[in-house]
N, C-alpha and C positions, 0 to 999 in steps of 0.2 A: 300228534304228540311226538316228542323226542323219545328215543329209546330209553334215556334216563328217566323220563316221566313215566313211561310204561312200566319199567322195572320198579320204580318207587311205588306206583299204585298196586302192582301185582304183589309185591312184598307185604304191603299193608293189608291187602285182602286176604292173603294166605295166612298171615299172622293172626288176623281176626278169626278166620275159619278154624285154625288150629288151637288158638289159645284164648279167644274171646267168645263173643256170641254169634260169630259168623255162621256156625253150623245151623243154629236155629233159623237164621235168615235164609240159608240155602234150602232148608226143608220147606219153606213157604213158597218157593219158586215153582210156578207151573211150567214144567218143561215142554208142555204141548202148546203153550201160548205162542201164536205165530210171531208176535213181536219179540219174545224171548229167543225163539229159534233164529230169527233173522239177525238179532244182535250177536248171538253166539257164533253164527256162521261168519259174520263180518269180522268179529274179533279173531276167529281162527284164520281167516284169509290174511288178515293184517300180520299176525304173528308168523305166518308161514311165508311171508314175503322175503326174498333174498336180502332186502335192505334191513331186515330185523334179525339177521343171522348173528348169533352170539358166539359161535365157535370161530373166532377170528384171531389173527395175529396182529399185534402182540396180545398176550395174556399177562396178567399180573399176579404175583405171589406176595402175600403178606406174611412176614415172619422171617427170622434170620436164616439165611442159606447162602453163605458166601460162595461155596463151591457146590455145584450140583453133582449128585451121585445117582446112579440108577435106583429107582424106587424098588423096594422089596415089599410087595403087597401081600397082606395077610388078612384073614378074617379076625375080627375083634373077638375077645374071649367069650363074651356072652352070646349065646345063640339068638338073643333078641336084638342084637345090634344090626343095623342096616348098612352103615357106612363102612368102607374099607379102612384098614390100618396100613400105614406105610406108603400111601399114595402121595404124590405131589399135587397140591391143590392150587388152582389158579382161578381168578375171576376175570370177567370181561371189562375192559375200560369203558367208561361212560363219558363223563365230562370232566376236564381238568384232572385233578388228582383222584377223582372218585372212580371206583370200579364196582362191580356187582357185589363183591365181598365187603368192601369198606362201606358201601351203602347200607348193608344190613347190620352194621356195627355202630355203636355209639361213640367209640373212641378210635383215634387214628393209630395205625400200627407204627411201631418204631422202625421197622425195616420193610421196604417194598422193593421188589425186583420185577424186571420185565423179561418175559420169555418170547423171543421172536422165532418163528418157524414157518414152514410152508404147509398150510392146512391140507392140501390135496395129498401130501405124502404121509399123513397120519391115518392109521386105521382106527377110526373113532366110532364108538357106539353112541349114537345120538338118542337122547330121551326127549322126544318131541310130543309124546302122547302116552296115554295109558297102555296102548297096544305095544309101544316100544319097550316100556318098562316091564310089561308082562312077559314079552319075548325074552328079555335079558334074564329075568328070574327063572322062567321055566326052562330055558336052555342051560342055565348055570345055577341050579337050585342047591342051597346049602342043606346038608343032611340034618334031619331033625323032624319033629312033629309039629303040627299046627300051622300057623301062618308061614308061608314060604318067604325066604329072604335070599339074596344073592350070595353065591359062593365066589368071593372075589379072587381067590387063587385060580379058579377055573376061568373067570372073566379075563384075568391077566394073560392067560395063555392065548386068548383069541383076539385081543385088541390092545392098542397102545393107550387109549384114553376113553373115558366115559364122560359125555357132556350132557348136563341137564340144561335145556334151553328154557326160555321164558314160557313157551307153550307147555313144556313138560312140567315146570314148576306149578303151573295152574291146573293141570289135568291128570297127572299121574298119581292119583289117590284112589282108594277103593270107592266104587260107586255107592251111593247111599243105599241103593237097593240090594247091594251085596251083604251089607252088615247093618242090621237094624240099629237105629240110633240109640235105643235103650240099652244096647250092649256096650256102649261107650259113653262115658259121662262127658266127653268133650271131643272136639275135632281131632286132636292129636291121637287120643286113644282109638278113635274110629279109623284114622289113617294107618294104624298098625294092626288092625283087627280083622282084615278081610282074608280071603284065600291067599292073597299076596300082600306083603307090606307095601305101603305107599312111600312117597318121597318126602314125608313130613320131616325127616331128619336133615334133608338138604334144605338149608335155610334160604338159599338164593340160587341164582343162575351161576353155575361154576363147572369146572372140569376137574375130574380126578384122573391124574396121569398114572397109568400102569407102567409105562416105559417112557424114557425121554425121546422127544422127536429127533429125527435126523437133522444134521446141519443146523442146529439151533444156536441162537445167541442169547446170552444171559447177562443182563446189565443191571446195576443197582440204580434205583430211582431216588431212594431216600434211606439214609441211615440216621440213627438216633444222634450221632455226633455231628451230623450236618446241620442240626437245628441251632 
């Protein structure tokens, strides 16, 4: 499968899990079935392959930003919010004009820019698994009670970017065994109800930039007036 096809299938599955009947389907899976285990291991190996890396240059940004300025990352006002405020968001190019962000949306953005950089020079926190997401939150917990969520101001002191990969999109949700399904009426509620919040608010593979990369290039790919 192409990476485009993998992303499309993963987004469909996660959307079903969070907002459809996918959680009911997941509860019926026997995780001890040798065939299920073998399939899961094969999928994990494939998504862990360097050829499936999604933190690559260039990245694309949808939304008007003629001139880049350093992000000023903050926590969102509600303590229940999972995503950062003030970050620069980019998606990974797939095929043609499509990237991971536009693939998750039904309409084309009016403005699209391309960010070119050297990935090895970026201090990136990669979310490739539930363990990665758990470490990020427990290392940078936001003050409050109940379900833990990340303190993005603290995260921004430690890294330039946080990247949610395809593997992370699929796996960094609370285990069903951690939160009884009866405690959540749907998959989205479940994903926000464990000891730590899941990545349910991250709708796709993307990167939240805490700081601009060094020696970057920023070019416009599409403007509304270009149409």
